[in-house]
Structure formats: structure tokens, C-alpha cells
Backbone as CSV, one residue per row, in Angstrom:
resi,resn,N_x,N_y,N_z,CA_x,CA_y,CA_z,C_x,C_y,C_z
1,MET,110.939,279.427,-26.402,111.629,279.885,-25.096,110.929,280.991,-24.338
2,SER,110.822,280.846,-23.163,110.164,281.916,-22.348,111.087,282.849,-21.945
3,THR,110.780,284.135,-21.537,111.485,285.043,-21.062,112.220,284.989,-19.695
4,THR,113.133,285.715,-19.278,113.847,285.686,-18.073,112.805,285.694,-16.883
5,VAL,112.980,284.987,-16.099,111.890,284.943,-14.904,111.779,286.160,-14.120
6,GLY,113.011,286.789,-13.763,113.017,288.148,-12.988,112.648,289.274,-13.629
7,GLN,112.574,289.348,-15.094,112.427,290.590,-15.762,110.964,290.647,-16.281
8,ALA,110.583,289.669,-17.015,109.418,289.657,-17.822,107.816,289.818,-17.015
9,PRO,107.893,289.098,-15.829,106.644,289.201,-15.259,105.952,290.655,-14.943
10,PRO,106.933,291.463,-14.208,106.411,292.814,-13.850,105.756,293.499,-15.139
11,SER,106.423,293.173,-16.305,105.999,293.918,-17.680,104.579,293.459,-17.972
12,ARG,104.495,292.122,-17.894,103.155,291.354,-18.056,102.057,291.838,-17.201
13,LEU,102.468,291.965,-15.831,101.483,292.524,-14.906,101.137,293.908,-15.106
14,ARG,102.015,294.755,-15.381,101.720,296.136,-15.523,100.905,296.137,-16.770
15,THR,100.974,295.580,-17.853,100.167,295.599,-19.110,98.678,295.135,-18.724
16,ALA,98.579,294.193,-17.919,97.436,293.711,-17.618,96.590,294.704,-16.604
17,ALA,97.270,295.113,-15.661,96.754,296.000,-14.758,96.429,297.376,-15.207
18,PHE,96.847,297.789,-16.276,96.657,299.112,-16.815,96.184,298.822,-18.287
19,ALA,95.254,297.896,-18.434,94.493,297.706,-19.676,93.426,298.753,-19.731
20,PRO,92.811,299.175,-20.758,91.876,300.150,-20.665,90.606,299.843,-20.015
21,ILE,90.135,300.946,-19.240,88.819,300.681,-18.548,87.684,301.018,-19.449
22,GLY,87.836,301.966,-20.344,86.844,302.347,-21.329,85.645,303.182,-20.662
23,GLU,84.430,302.814,-21.016,83.293,303.629,-20.531,83.194,303.531,-19.124
24,GLU,83.778,302.497,-18.402,83.488,302.430,-16.921,84.590,303.058,-16.184
25,GLY,85.045,304.272,-16.607,86.002,305.042,-16.051,85.780,305.707,-14.864
26,ARG,85.418,305.018,-13.952,85.108,305.571,-12.583,86.426,305.661,-11.739
27,THR,86.488,306.551,-10.835,87.653,306.726,-9.905,87.923,305.360,-9.169
28,GLU,86.747,304.724,-8.775,87.013,303.484,-7.870,87.764,302.408,-8.831
29,LEU,87.361,302.276,-9.976,88.105,301.302,-10.868,89.522,301.637,-11.140
30,VAL,89.960,302.909,-11.166,91.196,303.303,-11.335,92.053,302.966,-9.996
31,GLU,91.367,303.218,-8.947,91.966,302.820,-7.758,92.301,301.329,-7.610
32,ALA,91.201,300.693,-7.910,91.287,299.158,-7.961,92.519,298.681,-8.756
33,ARG,92.530,299.202,-9.970,93.712,298.733,-10.916,94.984,298.973,-10.386
34,ILE,95.350,300.164,-9.615,96.515,300.608,-9.011,96.741,299.719,-7.792
35,VAL,95.759,299.373,-7.123,95.971,298.427,-5.884,96.422,297.122,-6.445
36,GLN,95.642,296.579,-7.456,96.036,295.345,-8.038,97.479,295.330,-8.436
37,ALA,98.088,296.421,-9.267,99.355,296.388,-9.837,100.305,296.359,-8.380
38,ILE,100.002,296.944,-7.363,100.739,296.882,-6.078,100.929,295.489,-5.407
39,SER,99.557,295.086,-5.426,99.417,293.794,-4.662,100.201,292.727,-5.328
40,VAL,100.271,292.749,-6.771,100.873,291.596,-7.267,102.331,291.770,-7.595
41,GLY,102.824,293.009,-7.047,104.182,293.112,-7.206,104.799,293.804,-8.406
42,ALA,103.687,294.204,-9.226,104.099,294.918,-10.529,104.852,296.249,-10.279
43,PHE,104.453,296.942,-9.190,105.265,297.973,-8.555,105.518,297.645,-7.156
44,ILE,106.725,298.019,-6.607,107.265,297.686,-5.324,107.497,298.867,-4.477
45,GLU,107.636,298.748,-3.266,108.141,299.817,-2.347,109.162,300.790,-2.892
46,GLY,108.762,301.990,-3.081,109.701,303.065,-3.592,109.664,303.259,-4.876
47,GLU,108.925,302.558,-5.727,108.897,302.669,-7.003,107.950,303.725,-7.494
48,ARG,108.164,304.439,-8.632,107.326,305.516,-9.224,106.361,304.894,-10.138
49,LEU,105.145,305.356,-9.865,104.040,304.995,-10.801,104.149,305.710,-12.052
50,PRO,103.426,305.250,-13.233,103.523,306.153,-14.291,102.690,307.510,-14.089
51,SER,102.939,308.488,-14.612,102.453,309.862,-14.524,100.898,309.951,-14.710
52,GLU,100.356,310.908,-14.159,98.836,311.097,-14.456,98.526,311.031,-15.895
53,THR,99.294,311.721,-16.764,98.954,311.765,-18.164,99.234,310.066,-18.822
54,GLU,100.346,309.503,-18.259,100.450,308.212,-18.843,99.376,307.216,-18.277
55,LEU,98.954,307.309,-17.078,97.868,306.479,-16.535,96.613,306.850,-17.458
56,SER,96.358,308.080,-17.615,95.137,308.415,-18.259,95.055,307.682,-19.589
57,GLY,96.080,307.867,-20.341,96.321,307.111,-21.692,96.171,305.684,-21.608
58,LEU,96.848,305.015,-20.477,96.940,303.517,-20.616,95.350,303.126,-20.281
59,LEU,94.717,303.528,-19.210,93.568,303.317,-18.882,92.244,303.776,-19.541
60,GLY,92.392,304.690,-20.485,91.309,305.248,-21.282,90.439,306.093,-20.346
61,VAL,90.953,306.795,-19.464,90.007,307.721,-18.656,90.778,309.094,-18.584
62,ALA,89.791,310.116,-18.100,90.336,311.571,-17.985,91.367,311.566,-16.970
63,VAL,92.300,312.592,-17.167,93.357,312.868,-16.251,92.642,313.216,-14.953
64,VAL,91.474,314.013,-14.882,91.039,314.390,-13.625,90.450,312.988,-12.753
65,THR,90.186,311.943,-13.486,89.633,310.784,-12.876,90.888,310.161,-12.180
66,VAL,92.225,310.115,-12.830,93.418,309.505,-12.431,93.790,310.425,-11.193
67,ARG,93.702,311.631,-11.211,94.124,312.459,-10.215,93.259,312.116,-8.836
68,GLU,92.003,312.031,-9.043,91.200,311.661,-7.962,91.524,310.369,-7.196
69,ALA,91.775,309.488,-8.220,92.122,308.011,-7.712,93.441,308.175,-6.933
70,LEU,94.501,308.887,-7.353,95.721,309.019,-6.674,95.588,309.708,-5.408
71,GLY,94.721,310.723,-5.490,94.400,311.335,-4.282,93.908,310.539,-3.032
72,SER,92.972,309.574,-3.529,92.407,308.715,-2.693,93.295,307.498,-2.039
73,LEU,94.300,307.215,-3.021,95.332,306.211,-2.623,96.444,306.800,-1.707
74,ARG,96.482,308.124,-1.873,97.571,308.899,-0.872,96.899,308.869,0.481
75,HIS,95.549,309.125,0.564,94.781,309.257,1.730,94.746,307.899,2.517
76,ARG,94.765,306.705,1.735,94.913,305.452,2.320,96.371,305.041,2.789
77,GLY,97.351,305.692,2.304,98.552,305.447,2.785,99.308,304.563,1.793
78,LEU,98.634,304.273,0.528,99.340,303.454,-0.262,100.495,304.048,-1.183
79,ILE,100.313,305.405,-1.411,101.206,305.958,-2.318,101.646,307.262,-1.636
80,GLU,102.852,307.768,-1.943,103.102,309.276,-1.623,103.587,310.102,-2.878
81,THR,103.296,311.385,-2.656,103.516,312.191,-3.868,104.821,313.067,-3.456
82,ARG,105.809,313.092,-4.315,106.961,313.878,-4.135,107.121,314.989,-5.260
83,ARG,107.488,316.106,-4.904,107.611,317.251,-5.881,108.956,317.304,-6.414
84,GLY,109.149,318.034,-7.317,110.295,318.451,-7.989,110.685,317.639,-9.294
85,ARG,111.977,317.875,-9.728,112.300,317.258,-11.079,111.965,315.826,-11.114
86,ASN,112.341,314.918,-10.004,112.322,313.535,-10.050,111.196,313.163,-9.167
87,GLY,110.016,314.089,-9.254,108.907,313.823,-8.351,107.897,312.786,-9.144
88,GLY,106.788,312.616,-8.396,105.692,311.818,-8.864,104.989,310.953,-7.828
89,SER,104.310,310.063,-8.182,103.551,309.169,-7.138,104.394,307.860,-7.004
90,PHE,104.796,307.645,-5.698,105.650,306.587,-5.492,104.829,305.628,-4.292
91,VAL,105.133,304.196,-4.541,104.629,303.261,-3.661,105.115,303.450,-2.316
92,ARG,104.388,303.439,-1.212,104.770,303.456,0.181,104.781,302.011,0.551
93,THR,105.547,301.888,1.810,105.570,300.581,2.749,104.114,300.740,3.198
94,SER,103.219,299.811,2.804,101.733,299.875,3.327,101.253,298.495,3.160
95,LEU,101.944,297.448,3.599,101.226,296.225,3.607,99.889,295.981,4.234
96,GLY,99.914,296.718,5.436,98.737,296.690,6.121,97.496,297.382,5.474
97,ALA,97.800,298.411,4.682,96.822,299.210,3.954,96.304,298.451,2.706
98,VAL,97.397,297.825,2.058,96.934,296.908,1.013,96.256,295.929,1.303
99,GLU,96.445,295.134,2.468,95.714,294.010,2.951,94.267,294.418,3.139
100,GLU,94.082,295.640,3.980,92.891,296.038,4.177,92.008,296.267,2.846
101,VAL,92.506,296.931,2.059,91.830,297.310,0.659,91.390,295.854,0.236
102,ASN,92.436,294.843,0.030,91.949,293.577,-0.439,90.807,292.785,0.298
103,ALA,90.979,292.902,1.620,89.982,292.236,2.466,88.449,293.013,2.146
104,ARG,88.557,294.270,1.952,87.205,294.791,1.881,86.745,294.527,0.379
105,ALA,87.586,294.280,-0.661,87.301,293.829,-1.927,86.612,292.492,-1.824
106,LEU,87.091,291.625,-0.992,86.843,290.245,-0.971,85.346,290.403,-0.139
107,MET,85.058,291.085,0.997,83.912,291.168,1.555,82.848,291.602,0.466
108,THR,83.126,292.595,-0.364,82.091,293.103,-1.300,81.775,292.110,-2.456
109,MET,82.754,291.234,-2.724,82.474,290.393,-3.705,81.468,289.239,-3.579
110,PRO,80.335,289.016,-4.352,79.342,288.069,-4.067,80.213,286.603,-4.091
111,ARG,79.713,285.702,-3.315,80.300,284.431,-3.099,80.324,283.771,-4.656
112,VAL,79.132,283.894,-5.278,79.191,283.186,-6.631,80.143,283.972,-7.537
113,ALA,80.644,285.141,-7.335,81.444,285.851,-8.213,82.981,285.296,-7.969
114,LEU,83.237,285.056,-6.693,84.422,284.557,-6.180,84.589,283.124,-6.773
115,ALA,83.648,282.384,-6.600,83.605,280.993,-7.038,83.862,280.972,-8.619
116,ASP,83.083,281.903,-9.358,83.281,281.857,-10.741,84.805,282.295,-11.174
117,LEU,85.378,283.256,-10.499,86.628,283.622,-10.732,87.623,282.563,-10.445
118,GLY,87.427,281.640,-9.398,88.369,280.612,-9.246,88.302,279.492,-10.343
119,VAL,87.004,279.471,-10.946,86.704,278.494,-12.013,87.481,279.110,-13.321
120,HIS,87.432,280.294,-13.682,88.063,280.946,-14.653,89.706,280.684,-14.661
121,TYR,90.211,281.044,-13.419,91.512,280.943,-13.106,91.948,279.363,-13.308
122,GLU,91.184,278.619,-12.833,91.632,277.049,-12.836,91.722,276.507,-14.410
123,VAL,90.627,277.026,-15.124,90.515,276.476,-16.492,91.763,277.012,-17.301
124,ILE,92.136,278.397,-17.073,93.194,278.860,-17.846,94.476,278.213,-17.391
125,ALA,94.799,278.259,-16.027,96.109,277.734,-15.415,96.251,276.232,-15.711
126,SER,95.126,275.411,-15.773,95.200,274.058,-16.026,95.543,273.942,-17.605
127,ALA,95.094,274.748,-18.386,95.437,274.511,-19.973,96.847,274.833,-20.130
128,CYS,97.321,275.830,-19.359,98.763,276.256,-19.600,99.583,275.120,-18.956
129,ALA,99.352,274.734,-17.828,100.053,273.515,-17.296,100.152,272.366,-18.414
130,GLU,99.094,271.880,-19.028,98.797,270.829,-20.070,99.974,271.126,-21.149
131,TYR,99.862,272.405,-21.727,100.819,272.645,-22.857,102.252,272.829,-22.227
132,ALA,102.503,273.178,-21.073,103.872,273.386,-20.625,104.410,271.963,-20.592
133,CYS,103.664,270.901,-20.144,104.177,269.563,-20.024,104.687,269.027,-21.415
134,MET,104.070,269.557,-22.624,104.546,269.122,-23.782,105.590,270.091,-24.371
135,ARG,105.661,271.193,-24.020,106.627,272.252,-24.656,107.752,272.772,-23.790
136,ALA,107.680,272.749,-22.512,108.812,273.470,-21.634,110.006,272.504,-21.840
137,THR,111.140,273.133,-21.719,112.341,272.464,-21.777,113.032,272.311,-20.452
138,SER,113.898,271.304,-20.357,114.470,270.974,-19.054,115.170,272.225,-18.494
139,ASP,115.868,273.035,-19.257,116.566,274.409,-18.701,115.639,275.269,-18.220
140,GLU,114.495,275.436,-18.869,113.405,276.351,-18.393,112.829,275.904,-16.818
141,LEU,112.569,274.630,-16.861,112.108,274.099,-15.698,113.085,274.110,-14.416
142,ALA,114.372,273.859,-14.777,115.401,273.944,-13.754,115.373,275.369,-13.334
143,VAL,115.261,276.412,-14.070,115.108,277.844,-13.422,113.865,277.861,-12.445
144,VAL,112.656,277.546,-12.934,111.710,277.473,-12.027,111.743,276.766,-10.795
145,HIS,112.391,275.449,-10.876,112.620,274.683,-9.643,113.578,275.474,-8.703
146,ARG,114.626,275.960,-9.135,115.576,276.697,-8.497,114.889,277.891,-7.683
147,LEU,114.015,278.631,-8.360,113.353,279.842,-7.812,112.502,279.287,-6.665
148,LEU,111.831,278.208,-6.812,110.721,277.618,-5.806,111.628,277.279,-4.564
149,GLY,112.854,276.705,-4.940,113.704,276.252,-3.711,114.243,277.341,-2.835
150,GLU,114.390,278.564,-3.536,114.886,279.608,-2.844,113.866,280.461,-2.151
151,SER,112.613,280.149,-2.475,111.534,281.053,-2.143,110.820,280.606,-0.821
152,ARG,110.809,279.370,-0.624,109.927,278.735,0.687,110.040,279.510,1.912
153,GLU,111.103,279.924,2.418,111.366,280.396,3.634,111.273,282.015,3.651
154,LEU,111.068,282.645,2.381,111.091,284.045,2.276,109.728,284.704,3.188
155,ALA,109.884,286.085,3.460,108.766,286.641,4.184,107.628,286.662,3.331
156,PRO,106.386,286.586,3.828,105.168,286.480,3.079,105.099,287.493,1.812
157,ASP,105.282,288.695,2.122,105.161,289.643,1.095,106.223,289.436,-0.093
158,VAL,107.359,289.055,0.192,108.528,288.803,-0.785,108.241,287.434,-1.348
159,TRP,107.742,286.550,-0.601,107.290,285.211,-1.230,106.292,285.399,-2.250
160,ARG,105.062,286.169,-1.940,104.078,286.493,-2.958,104.706,286.880,-4.163
161,ARG,105.587,287.932,-4.195,105.982,288.409,-5.554,106.827,287.282,-6.172
162,ARG,107.591,286.622,-5.614,108.267,285.622,-6.351,107.486,284.460,-6.757
163,ILE,106.555,283.988,-6.004,105.649,283.067,-6.389,104.573,283.553,-7.709
164,THR,104.372,284.810,-7.632,103.507,285.414,-8.893,104.529,285.322,-9.923
165,GLU,105.710,285.594,-9.939,106.658,285.323,-11.120,106.855,283.903,-11.669
166,VAL,106.828,282.962,-10.550,106.832,281.479,-10.814,105.590,281.149,-11.496
167,GLN,104.393,281.603,-11.130,103.198,281.236,-11.804,103.137,281.639,-13.261
168,LEU,103.571,282.950,-13.473,103.403,283.517,-14.662,104.461,282.819,-15.513
169,GLU,105.774,282.363,-15.179,106.860,281.749,-15.943,106.062,280.335,-16.329
170,LEU,105.487,279.728,-15.541,104.864,278.244,-15.726,103.949,278.543,-16.845
171,ALA,103.009,279.652,-16.791,102.006,279.843,-17.774,102.730,280.261,-18.976
172,ALA,103.875,280.878,-18.993,104.471,281.211,-20.378,105.277,279.974,-21.080
173,LEU,105.569,278.909,-20.210,106.142,277.711,-20.785,105.005,277.020,-21.647
174,SER,103.789,277.388,-21.584,102.914,276.717,-22.647,103.264,277.137,-23.909
175,GLN,104.030,278.218,-24.180,104.265,278.810,-25.550,102.935,279.125,-26.354
176,SER,102.018,279.444,-25.564,100.827,280.056,-26.247,100.666,281.422,-25.667
177,VAL,100.647,282.266,-26.806,100.475,283.815,-26.431,99.222,284.024,-25.962
178,ARG,98.176,283.433,-26.536,96.756,283.682,-26.048,96.487,283.166,-24.626
179,LEU,97.007,282.037,-24.433,96.740,281.550,-23.030,97.542,282.337,-21.966
180,THR,98.695,282.730,-22.245,99.565,283.224,-21.383,98.981,284.735,-20.985
181,ASN,98.536,285.315,-22.080,97.932,286.638,-21.932,96.533,286.578,-21.055
182,GLU,95.773,285.532,-21.261,94.684,285.436,-20.501,94.986,284.992,-19.085
183,HIS,96.043,284.209,-18.844,96.340,283.872,-17.524,96.944,285.083,-16.832
184,VAL,97.725,286.029,-17.342,98.138,287.310,-16.750,97.046,288.062,-16.389
185,THR,95.959,288.245,-17.168,94.788,288.984,-16.920,94.031,288.564,-15.637
186,VAL,93.731,287.281,-15.709,93.092,286.603,-14.605,93.910,286.785,-13.176
187,GLN,95.086,286.348,-13.488,95.940,286.348,-12.233,96.125,287.760,-11.550
188,THR,96.103,288.601,-12.427,96.092,290.055,-11.952,95.006,290.489,-10.998
189,GLU,93.882,289.964,-11.599,92.556,290.147,-10.844,92.505,289.324,-9.656
190,PHE,92.996,288.175,-9.545,92.897,287.136,-8.480,93.908,287.355,-7.405
191,THR,95.248,287.500,-7.818,96.305,287.691,-6.803,96.133,288.494,-5.647
192,PRO,95.543,289.758,-5.870,95.182,290.492,-4.468,94.426,289.606,-3.595
193,LEU,93.449,288.870,-3.998,92.663,288.086,-3.098,93.503,286.967,-2.449
194,LEU,94.086,286.456,-3.324,95.167,285.167,-2.871,96.048,285.745,-1.972
195,ALA,96.373,286.823,-2.063,97.500,287.416,-1.078,97.205,287.419,0.351
196,LEU,95.665,287.421,0.416,95.214,287.417,1.898,95.490,286.262,2.697
197,GLN,95.857,285.261,1.952,96.371,283.881,2.606,97.661,284.001,3.152
198,ASP,98.484,284.776,2.726,99.913,284.797,2.998,100.483,284.688,4.444
199,LEU,99.768,285.341,5.262,99.991,285.153,6.758,99.615,283.993,7.339
200,ASP,98.863,283.191,6.784,98.351,281.828,7.059,99.545,280.790,6.758
201,ASP,100.359,280.366,7.393,101.455,279.612,6.970,100.922,278.259,6.326
202,ARG,100.011,277.646,6.818,99.595,276.416,6.136,99.079,276.615,4.634
203,ALA,98.400,277.761,4.489,97.804,278.029,3.217,98.895,278.433,2.398
204,ARG,99.853,279.310,2.938,101.039,279.760,2.033,101.696,278.450,1.472
205,LEU,102.090,277.568,2.615,102.953,276.545,2.233,102.266,275.595,1.101
206,ALA,100.910,275.406,1.465,100.157,274.479,0.684,100.279,275.003,-0.868
207,THR,100.064,276.253,-1.114,100.357,276.920,-2.582,101.675,276.520,-2.934
208,HIS,102.594,276.838,-2.106,104.115,276.610,-2.483,104.296,275.015,-2.937
209,ASP,103.867,274.181,-2.010,104.186,272.687,-2.412,103.318,272.283,-3.819
210,ALA,102.175,272.987,-3.914,101.504,272.702,-5.266,102.128,273.143,-6.492
211,LEU,102.908,274.241,-6.428,103.733,274.506,-7.390,104.841,273.741,-7.734
212,VAL,105.528,273.195,-6.570,106.606,272.191,-6.522,106.152,271.007,-7.300
213,ALA,104.871,270.636,-6.905,104.321,269.312,-7.455,104.134,269.449,-9.074
214,GLN,103.431,270.759,-9.322,103.275,271.056,-10.606,104.491,271.003,-11.437
215,THR,105.435,271.704,-11.101,106.855,271.513,-11.769,107.377,270.188,-11.937
216,ALA,107.236,269.476,-10.830,107.865,268.045,-11.132,106.998,267.446,-12.132
217,ALA,105.746,267.518,-12.111,104.977,266.722,-13.000,105.117,267.220,-14.605
218,THR,105.388,268.609,-14.559,105.680,268.987,-16.083,107.047,268.499,-16.344
219,ARG,108.068,268.321,-15.425,109.360,267.944,-15.918,109.154,266.360,-16.561
220,LYS,108.204,265.673,-15.908,107.929,264.473,-16.347,107.072,264.346,-17.406
221,GLY,106.404,265.417,-17.872,105.445,265.336,-19.125,104.189,264.773,-18.518
222,ASP,103.767,264.601,-17.258,102.484,264.035,-16.696,101.531,265.129,-16.801
223,ILE,100.824,265.158,-17.721,99.588,266.194,-17.865,98.560,266.055,-16.696
224,ALA,98.239,264.738,-16.475,97.098,264.620,-15.491,97.654,265.079,-14.005
225,ALA,98.777,265.036,-13.739,99.464,265.129,-12.475,99.505,266.695,-12.289
226,ALA,99.936,267.498,-13.430,100.119,268.837,-13.509,98.833,269.465,-13.353
227,ARG,97.855,269.153,-14.133,96.453,269.757,-14.040,96.047,269.371,-12.744
228,GLY,96.265,268.325,-12.065,95.678,268.030,-10.815,96.101,268.883,-9.775
229,ALA,97.538,269.053,-9.741,98.141,270.135,-8.773,97.571,271.344,-8.931
230,VAL,97.293,271.804,-10.195,96.758,273.321,-10.389,95.353,273.406,-9.779
231,ARG,94.619,272.309,-10.079,93.169,272.184,-9.745,93.056,272.104,-8.260
232,GLU,93.736,271.385,-7.586,93.634,271.120,-6.068,94.003,272.507,-5.470
233,SER,95.130,273.034,-5.865,95.599,274.410,-5.198,94.676,275.524,-5.377
234,ILE,94.109,275.621,-6.545,93.053,276.757,-6.772,91.817,276.511,-6.109
235,ARG,91.255,275.274,-6.075,90.075,274.929,-5.212,90.326,275.220,-3.789
236,THR,91.560,274.808,-3.230,91.804,275.078,-1.898,91.733,276.379,-1.581
237,SER,92.379,277.175,-2.381,92.486,278.828,-2.130,91.014,279.412,-2.186
238,VAL,90.141,279.016,-3.030,88.877,279.510,-3.047,88.091,279.152,-1.813
239,ARG,88.144,277.738,-1.259,87.366,277.486,0.042,87.936,278.351,1.073
240,TRP,89.373,278.532,1.029,89.888,279.513,2.108,89.367,280.755,2.066
241,LEU,89.226,281.432,0.849,88.711,282.743,0.670,87.331,282.761,1.094
242,VAL,86.508,281.812,0.680,85.218,281.727,1.070,84.930,281.749,2.725
243,ARG,85.767,281.007,3.425,85.668,281.056,4.904,86.026,282.395,5.516
244,PHE,87.026,282.934,4.878,87.747,284.214,5.430,86.560,285.331,5.133
245,ARG,86.071,285.294,4.026,85.002,286.341,3.545,83.815,286.083,4.594
246,GLY,83.401,284.904,4.975,82.332,284.742,6.014,82.631,285.341,7.284
247,GLU,83.963,284.978,7.688,84.435,285.687,8.913,84.314,287.301,9.028
248,LEU,84.822,287.795,7.961,84.889,289.358,7.821,83.368,289.829,7.908
249,LEU,82.310,289.045,7.073,81.047,289.439,7.021,80.246,289.327,8.283
250,ALA,80.839,288.351,9.192,80.139,288.285,10.326,79.726,289.414,11.229
251,ASP,80.800,290.352,11.377,80.673,291.494,11.778,81.296,292.558,10.853
252,PRO,80.845,293.187,9.957,81.452,294.034,9.077,81.635,295.584,9.553
253,ARG,81.438,295.903,10.869,81.752,297.229,11.342,83.204,297.341,11.286
254,ASP,83.677,298.591,11.251,84.982,299.015,10.831,85.819,298.340,11.999
255,GLU,85.467,298.698,13.224,86.174,298.304,14.284,86.515,296.854,14.389
256,ALA,85.314,295.947,14.208,85.339,294.538,14.039,86.223,293.918,12.941
257,PHE,86.176,294.682,11.705,86.852,294.337,10.504,88.367,294.420,10.865
258,ARG,88.753,295.543,11.407,90.125,295.804,11.646,90.570,294.742,12.687
259,ALA,89.870,294.557,13.761,90.269,293.625,14.698,90.375,292.179,14.148
260,THR,89.536,291.764,13.189,89.717,290.479,12.647,91.053,290.517,11.812
261,LEU,91.362,291.479,11.238,92.773,291.703,10.375,93.857,291.551,11.304
262,GLU,93.741,292.278,12.376,94.817,292.363,13.243,95.074,290.978,14.079
263,SER,93.937,290.465,14.476,94.129,288.957,14.994,94.767,287.912,13.976
264,ARG,94.387,288.247,12.693,94.922,287.351,11.624,96.407,287.588,11.518
265,ARG,96.972,288.743,11.710,98.448,288.995,11.471,99.079,288.402,12.673
266,ARG,98.462,288.497,13.975,99.055,287.957,15.271,99.104,286.537,15.119
267,ALA,98.029,285.767,14.785,97.901,284.413,14.756,98.737,283.829,13.635
268,GLY,98.725,284.407,12.546,99.219,283.819,11.240,98.332,282.609,10.705
269,ARG,97.015,282.680,11.207,96.263,281.495,10.771,94.784,282.119,10.966
270,PRO,94.169,282.864,10.056,92.697,283.218,10.246,91.814,282.045,9.951
271,GLY,90.598,282.342,10.346,89.485,281.269,10.166,89.935,280.010,11.156
272,SER,89.473,278.946,10.607,89.685,277.730,11.208,90.663,276.662,10.604
273,GLY,91.456,277.132,9.642,92.334,276.315,8.880,91.943,275.724,7.580
274,LEU,92.860,275.198,6.978,92.648,274.589,5.577,91.808,273.419,5.614
275,ASP,92.073,272.606,6.584,91.268,271.420,6.597,90.295,271.141,7.612
276,ASP,89.326,272.360,7.683,88.349,272.093,8.501,87.252,271.230,8.253
277,GLU,86.575,270.560,9.114,85.803,269.493,8.858,84.553,269.735,7.871
278,GLY,84.124,271.180,7.764,83.214,271.603,6.912,83.624,271.604,5.567
279,ASP,84.890,271.504,5.288,85.580,271.572,3.856,85.933,270.452,3.262
280,ARG,85.772,269.400,4.154,86.112,268.008,3.408,85.051,267.313,2.741
């Protein structure tokens, strides 16, 4: 039996986001981990992050490294520091700032690395989908179906958090601890990039409909259909990200970069759409 949808995913996401960095304990990697945690909804607006000492222990880096990373995140507008007895570092309302950080990460990621990340995610998610077809109960799937029905018309940022929960719950329905843990790890890395699609209504709804199809196939025990829904959704998302990365790299100057993001926010549909002739 899987855990309750609304409670377990943030715990899983936090564990993955704050897995030890080890010898590569650079400030930039600490920043990236915290941005990932915010992007996937492990920490939401107004919520307090772990203390510097706690983050140091979780990530396996020096306190001074954590302090430098938090300072950079404050400068970017992603967090704020409050003093006093109940003080600490808190997540700010900063969807635009998070989006900019994620878009820059997409720009710097080599295309082959992006494709490889998609392959990794597809393999793990497909395996989870297969075992969920054999092991999930009707009651568990009814909860997922209800959440999907309630989520379709949500605002993009709220929708992303809910859909991340659904994706993690579907993975947990495999009843494989190893597969679920691997899914959480890969999804924590991939979701900040996937979230760049969320103001593109067609891309967002395509992801939603694929999850509905996966859930329906799982209820029927149709392994081929469940794996197919996962495969097509992830490959479509990777193609979208490749196009958007190309658009950003076409003019990487700061002013052009911000103009591209602003145009994307206004239009709600960056690039040339999901079903461009070149992607068929």
C-alpha cells in the first residue's frame, strides 16, 4: 500500500534534493539542489528551509559553503532571511526568478545530456508503470484519478506541484522501494526543466492527458498502454525542451534571454508548438 498522496511526496523530494554532494561540494551545486527543491514543490512559498547546520549535514558540505549558497539565492530573490527566535531562510514568491534559474540551467546543459536524462527518466518511469499495473489496488488508483480530475484547471505553478505528487504516487504504486527511490532521484533532477513547459498550455495539458491515460491503463492492467503513455509523454517533453533550449541559445545575451522568457509568459506558448513539422 502506498503512502497518502498529499503527505509523502514532499518528504521523498526533500530526501532526494538534499542527498549528500560529497567531494563536489561547491556553492553552485548547493544552490542548484535548493532551487530543485523549490522547483519541484518540496518547499513552497513562505516555508522555512533547513538551517545552515542542517543543510551542511544533509549535503555533506561545510557550513560556509551553505552560507554562500543561501546568500546567492537571497540575491536572486528566491529566499529571504528573517531574524529572531522564529527566523531562518524562507522561500519567497519568486516564480519568475525560479523560471530564470531553470532556463539558464537548460541553456548550459549539453543537448546529449538532456537527451540522456530523458532516457534515464523514461526507463525508470516505464518500469514503475509496468509494476504498478500488476500491483496497484483499485482504491489507490481511484485516489490518483481523483487528484488528476481536480488538477486540470489549476494555475500552472499549483498544477506542477500536484502533478509531481501524482507522478511520485504512480511510481510508488510499483511497490518497489528501489525503483521508487530511483524515480524520486531522477524526477527531482528533471522536474525543474519540465516545469519550463508549464506556461505552454498545450504542453502542460499533453502531460496531464498522458497521466490520465497512464492511470486508466494501470487500472486495466494494460502494461503496454501504460508504458506507451509514459514513453510518449517523456519523449514529447524532451523534444519541447530541445526546441526551447535552441530558442534561448539563438541569442544568449541577458536582455534577449529575459525578453524570450517574458514573451513566453505573455504568449503562454514558447517556440513553435508541440507538433512542429520538424518534430514529426
